[in-house]
C-alpha positions in Angstrom: -14.7 0.8 -8.1 -15.2 1.7 -11.8 -14.6 5.1 -13.3 -16.4 6.6 -16.3 -14.8 5.7 -19.7 -13.8 9.3 -20.6 -10.7 9.6 -18.3 -8.0 9.7 -20.9 -5.3 10.6 -18.4 -5.4 7.0 -17.4 -5.1 5.7 -20.9 -1.3 5.4 -21.1 -1.0 3.9 -17.6 -3.4 1.1 -18.5 -2.0 0.4 -22.0 1.6 0.0 -20.7 0.9 -2.5 -17.9 1.6 -5.5 -20.0 4.1 -3.9 -22.2 6.3 -3.6 -19.1 6.4 -7.4 -18.8 9.1 -7.6 -21.5 12.3 -5.6 -21.4 14.6 -5.9 -24.4 17.6 -4.8 -22.3 17.5 -8.2 -20.6 16.5 -7.0 -17.2 13.2 -8.1 -15.8 11.0 -6.1 -13.4 12.5 -3.6 -10.9 15.6 -5.6 -10.0 15.0 -9.1 -11.4 17.0 -10.8 -14.1 16.1 -13.2 -16.8 17.2 -16.8 -16.1 19.2 -16.7 -19.3 20.2 -14.0 -21.9 17.8 -13.5 -24.8 18.9 -14.7 -28.2 19.3 -12.1 -31.0 16.1 -13.5 -32.5 14.2 -13.2 -29.2 15.4 -9.6 -28.8 14.2 -8.9 -32.3 10.7 -10.3 -31.6 10.4 -8.5 -28.2 11.5 -5.3 -29.9 9.0 -5.8 -32.7 6.3 -6.6 -30.2 7.0 -3.3 -28.3 7.0 -1.4 -31.6 3.7 -2.9 -32.5 2.4 -2.1 -29.0 2.7 1.7 -29.4 1.6 1.6 -33.1 -1.5 -0.3 -32.1 -2.1 1.9 -29.1 -1.9 5.0 -31.3 -4.4 3.7 -33.8 -6.9 2.5 -31.2 -6.6 5.9 -29.4 -7.3 7.7 -32.7 -10.5 5.7 -33.0 -11.5 6.4 -29.3 -10.3 9.9 -28.5 -10.9 10.9 -24.9 -11.7 7.4 -23.8 -9.8 5.2 -21.3 -7.9 2.5 -23.1 -6.5 -0.9 -22.1 -5.1 -3.3 -24.6 -2.7 -6.3 -24.6 -0.5 -5.9 -27.6 1.2 -9.3 -26.7 -2.2 -11.0 -26.9 -3.0 -9.4 -30.3 0.5 -10.2 -31.6 0.3 -13.9 -30.6 -3.2 -14.4 -32.1 -2.1 -12.7 -35.3 1.2 -14.6 -35.2 -0.7 -17.9 -35.3 -2.8 -16.5 -38.1 0.3 -15.4 -40.1 1.5 -19.0 -40.2 -1.6 -19.8 -42.2 -0.8 -17.2 -44.9 1.6 -16.9 -47.8 2.9 -14.4 -50.4 1.8 -10.8 -50.1 -0.7 -11.6 -47.4 2.1 -12.9 -45.1 4.4 -10.0 -46.1 1.9 -7.4 -45.0 1.3 -9.2 -41.6 5.1 -9.6 -41.0 5.6 -5.9 -41.8 2.7 -4.8 -39.5 3.9 -7.0 -36.6 7.4 -5.6 -37.1 9.3 -8.8 -38.0 10.7 -7.5 -41.3 13.1 -10.0 -42.9 13.5 -12.1 -39.7 13.0 -15.8 -40.8 9.6 -17.2 -39.9 11.3 -20.1 -38.1 13.1 -17.7 -35.8 9.8 -15.7 -35.2 8.0 -18.9 -34.2 10.8 -20.2 -32.1 10.9 -16.9 -30.2 7.2 -16.9 -29.6 7.6 -20.3 -28.1 10.5 -19.4 -25.9 8.7 -16.2 -24.8 5.7 -18.2 -23.7 7.9 -20.5 -21.7 9.9 -17.7 -20.2 6.9 -15.6 -19.1 5.0 -18.5 -17.6 7.6 -19.4 -15.1 9.4 -16.0 -14.5 8.1 -15.2 -11.0 6.6 -17.7 -8.6 4.9 -14.9 -6.7 2.9 -13.7 -9.7 0.1 -15.6 -11.4 0.8 -15.2 -15.1 -1.0 -17.4 -17.7 -0.9 -17.3 -21.4 -2.9 -19.7 -23.6 -3.6 -20.2 -27.3 -6.3 -22.1 -29.0 -7.8 -22.8 -32.5 -11.3 -23.9 -33.1 -12.3 -24.8 -36.7 -15.5 -26.2 -38.3 -15.2 -30.0 -38.5 -16.5 -29.7 -42.1 -13.6 -27.4 -43.1 -10.2 -28.8 -44.3 -7.2 -27.6 -42.4 -3.6 -28.3 -43.4 -1.7 -30.6 -41.0 1.6 -28.6 -41.2 -0.3 -25.5 -40.1 -1.8 -27.4 -37.1 1.6 -28.7 -36.1 3.2 -25.3 -36.2 0.6 -23.8 -33.9 0.8 -26.7 -31.5 4.6 -26.8 -31.5 5.4 -23.1 -31.3 2.3 -21.6 -29.7 1.4 -24.5 -27.5 -2.1 -24.1 -29.0 -5.1 -26.3 -28.3 -6.5 -27.3 -31.7 -10.0 -28.6 -31.8 -12.5 -29.3 -34.6 -16.2 -28.7 -33.8 -19.4 -28.5 -35.7 -19.9 -24.7 -36.1 -23.6 -25.3 -36.7 -24.0 -26.6 -33.1 -24.7 -23.8 -30.6 -22.8 -25.7 -28.0 -19.6 -24.8 -29.9 -20.0 -21.2 -28.9 -20.3 -22.3 -25.3 -17.2 -24.4 -25.5 -15.1 -21.5 -26.8 -16.5 -19.1 -24.2 -15.8 -21.7 -21.5 -12.2 -21.8 -22.6 -12.0 -18.0 -22.5 -13.5 -17.9 -19.0 -11.1 -20.5 -17.7 -8.0 -19.0 -19.3 -8.8 -15.6 -17.8 -9.8 -16.8 -14.4 -13.3 -15.7 -15.0 -12.4 -12.0 -15.7 -13.6 -12.2 -19.3 -16.8 -14.2 -19.6 -17.1 -14.6 -23.4 -15.7 -13.6 -26.7 -18.4 -14.9 -29.0 -22.1 -14.3 -29.1 -22.8 -16.6 -32.0 -20.9 -18.1 -35.0 -21.9 -16.6 -38.3 -22.7 -19.1 -41.1 -19.6 -18.1 -43.2 -17.1 -18.5 -40.2 -14.8 -21.5 -40.5 -12.1 -20.9 -37.8 -11.2 -18.9 -34.7 -7.7 -18.3 -33.5 -7.6 -17.1 -29.9 -5.0 -15.9 -27.4 -5.8 -15.4 -23.7 -3.6 -13.7 -21.1 -4.1 -13.5 -17.3 -2.0 -11.6 -14.8 -2.4 -11.3 -11.1 0.4 -9.8 -9.0 0.7 -8.2 -5.6 2.8 -5.1 -5.4 6.3 -5.8 -3.9 5.5 -2.8 -1.6 1.7 -2.5 -1.2 -0.3 0.6 -0.7 -1.8 1.1 2.7 -5.6 1.2 2.3 -5.9 3.7 5.2 -3.9 6.2 3.1 -6.3 5.9 0.1 -8.5 9.0 0.1 -10.7 11.0 -2.3 -8.5 13.5 -4.1 -9.0 15.9 -7.0 -8.3 14.5 -10.5 -7.9 16.7 -13.5 -9.9 14.6 -15.9 -10.3 15.0 -19.7 -13.8 16.3 -19.1 -12.9 18.5 -16.2 -12.0 18.1 -12.6 -13.5 15.3 -10.5 -12.7 13.4 -7.3 -11.2 9.9 -7.3 -9.7 7.5 -4.7 -5.9 8.1 -4.8 -3.7 5.4 -3.2 -0.4 6.7 -1.6 2.9 5.2 -0.7 6.5 6.4 -0.3 8.9 3.8 -1.6 12.3 3.4 -3.2 11.5 2.6 -6.9 13.1 3.1 -10.3 12.3 6.7 -11.4 13.2 8.9 -14.3 12.3 12.4 -15.6 13.1 13.7 -19.1 11.9 17.1 -20.2 9.1 17.1 -17.7 7.9 13.5 -18.5 8.1 11.3 -15.4 8.3 7.5 -15.2 8.0 5.2 -12.2 8.3 1.5 -12.1 6.2 -0.4 -9.5 7.4 -4.0 -9.2 5.2 -7.0 -8.5 6.1 -10.0 -6.4 9.7 -10.9 -6.7 10.4 -8.1 -9.2 10.1 -10.0 -12.5 7.0 -8.0 -13.5 6.3 -4.3 -13.0 3.9 -1.6 -13.9 5.5 1.4 -15.7 3.5 4.6 -15.2 4.3 7.5 -17.6 3.1 11.0 -16.6 3.1 13.7 -19.2 4.5 17.1 -18.4 2.2 19.3 -16.3 -0.3 21.1 -18.6 0.3 18.9 -21.7 -2.8 17.3 -23.1 -2.7 13.5 -23.0 -4.0 13.1 -26.5 -1.2 15.3 -28.0 1.4 13.5 -25.8 0.3 10.1 -26.8 0.2 11.1 -30.5 3.9 11.8 -30.3 5.0 9.1 -27.9 7.4 6.6 -29.5 9.2 3.4 -28.6 12.4 5.5 -28.5 11.0 7.8 -25.8 9.8 4.7 -23.9 13.3 3.2 -24.1 14.9 6.5 -23.1 12.8 6.8 -20.0 13.5 3.3 -18.9 17.2 3.7 -19.7 17.4 6.8 -17.5 15.5 5.2 -14.6 17.3 4.8 -11.3 16.2 3.7 -7.9 15.3 6.5 -5.6 12.7 7.3 -2.9 9.6 8.6 -4.5 6.3 9.8 -3.0 3.6 8.1 -5.1 -0.1 8.7 -5.7 -1.9 6.4 -8.1 -5.6 6.1 -8.8 -7.5 3.0 -7.7 -9.5 2.0 -10.8 -11.1 -0.8 -12.8 -11.6 -0.9 -16.5 -13.3 -3.4 -18.8 -12.9 -2.8 -22.5 -14.1 -4.3 -25.8 -12.6 -3.5 -29.2 -12.9 -4.6 -32.8 -9.4 -4.0 -34.2 -10.2 -4.3 -37.9 -9.7 -0.6 -38.8 -6.6 -0.2 -36.6 -4.9 -3.2 -38.1 -5.7 -2.2 -41.7 -4.4 1.3 -41.0 -1.2 -0.3 -39.8 -0.8 -2.2 -43.1 -2.6 -5.5 -42.7 -5.1 -5.2 -45.6 -5.0 -8.3 -47.8 -5.9 -10.6 -45.0 -9.2 -8.8 -44.6 -9.8 -8.5 -48.3 -9.3 -12.2 -49.0 -5.7 -13.1 -49.3 -3.5 -16.2 -49.6 -4.3 -18.6 -46.7 -3.2 -21.7 -48.6 -0.9 -22.9 -45.8 -3.9 -23.0 -43.6 -6.4 -24.8 -45.9 -4.7 -25.7 -49.2 -6.7 -24.7 -52.3 -9.5 -23.5 -50.1 -7.1 -20.9 -48.6 -7.8 -18.6 -51.5 -11.4 -18.4 -50.5 -10.7 -17.1 -46.9 -10.3 -13.8 -45.2 -10.0 -12.4 -41.7 -13.5 -11.2 -40.9 -13.0 -9.7 -37.4 -10.3 -9.3 -34.8 -12.0 -8.9 -31.4 -10.1 -7.8 -28.3 -11.5 -7.8 -24.8 -9.6 -6.6 -21.7 -10.0 -6.2 -17.9 -7.7 -4.5 -15.4 -8.2 -3.8 -11.7 -5.6 -1.7 -9.9 -5.9 -1.6 -6.1 -3.9 -1.3 -2.9 -2.7 -5.0 -2.9 -1.7 -5.2 -6.6 -3.1 -5.6 -10.1 -5.3 -8.2 -11.8 -5.5 -8.0 -15.6 -6.8 -10.2 -18.5 -7.1 -10.1 -22.2 -8.5 -12.2 -25.0 -7.9 -11.8 -28.8 -10.0 -13.6 -31.3 -9.3 -13.8 -35.1 -12.3 -14.9 -37.0 -11.7 -16.5 -40.4 -14.5 -16.7 -42.9 -15.1 -17.9 -46.5 -15.6 -15.0 -48.8 -15.9 -16.4 -52.3 -19.3 -17.1 -54.0 -18.1 -20.5 -55.1 -20.6 -22.7 -53.4 -20.2 -25.2 -50.6 -16.8 -26.6 -49.7 -17.9 -30.0 -50.9 -20.3 -31.2 -53.7 -23.9 -31.3 -52.6 -26.2 -34.0 -53.9 -29.9 -33.6 -53.1 -32.2 -36.2 -54.8 -35.3 -34.1 -54.3 -36.5 -34.3 -57.9 -36.9 -37.1 -60.5 -33.7 -39.1 -61.1 -32.2 -42.2 -62.8 -30.5 -45.0 -61.1 -28.7 -48.2 -62.0 -27.3 -51.4 -60.5 -24.0 -52.4 -62.0 -21.1 -54.7 -61.7 -18.2 -52.3 -61.0 -15.2 -54.2 -62.3 -16.6 -54.7 -65.9 -19.0 -51.8 -65.8 -21.9 -54.1 -66.7 -25.3 -52.6 -65.9 -27.5 -55.1 -64.3 -30.5 -52.9 -63.7 -31.4 -49.4 -64.6 -34.4 -47.3 -63.7 -36.0 -43.9 -63.2 -37.8 -42.4 -60.3 -40.3 -39.8 -61.3 -42.7 -39.8 -58.4 -42.7 -41.4 -54.9 
């Protein structure tokens, strides 16, 4: 079942689904534990990712007031993390700052991305969690080998050169997106513009059954105080022992999936408080405080059954968060040598899907970073078109002796 977009009370629920997958305290899910302690660098990257999550959510919400939201900050962070490795100087500094990495060495950031990928992929055998990265670039465009090696080594990225003038390349990229998201997101590209030279993509797919499922027979139409007035929605119901907290009227429950490694955290504002005002003031500190106060207790739970499909262009939000030079034409020399000064990020697209029902949750996200050439400096390579009168010669190369010389004025 799909609800109208303007149900902002669901916004925070949706946006925090994937943020709950990584807990910087070292615990995982409701009662699960990580197979090993996180390193200090990994904790810093997870903390930065969560900071970025709420910063991005706030900016996207400001652009879509009153709308439902569902984003994957982890997907956006990984796609931009790959892109960041292709930048240098002030362009990289802006991206590092926006993503929250500060002075953390780039080697530690990359290594932590890699270990996080490995950790999440195998964390819970009862949950289907997939994460994939890929880069497609025009086969006429020069790409630096160290950049390619970094993305393959630390992001496990598929790197593929294709002719961007061939319409089949769009289909190839969309086929990858469809496969990586188990068919929940059909495509990310409609066409490749003539100035595009590279796409950096991340895809995430999640499918988990609740550890304690909702009984479908208890799902019933119930009033819902929506942003645009009261309505009726199907509310699922269960009474279960879960982690619960309440601070100053703000409530949190944690609903685990599978073996408990993953969970949905649902945050409910105080009664009568507008969700827009609540979200505008919600911080990572409040998020951490709620989770820190959570304890297992029996709770009567009602949760809407809903499906959302969202499509965002994140350019404005990312620039507002401090990533400006990359869009204006910054330093991408690690990506393409001298040609890197002719490049810019043209578009950051983000598509998401989530279905919350009695058995569990299915969610998917794709982030695409489009790189284009922005300078008016002509083609990447010299062009020679003998479509007018010309001279020619036949010569011996070693000595330079001309054997024949001629002119073609008409054919």
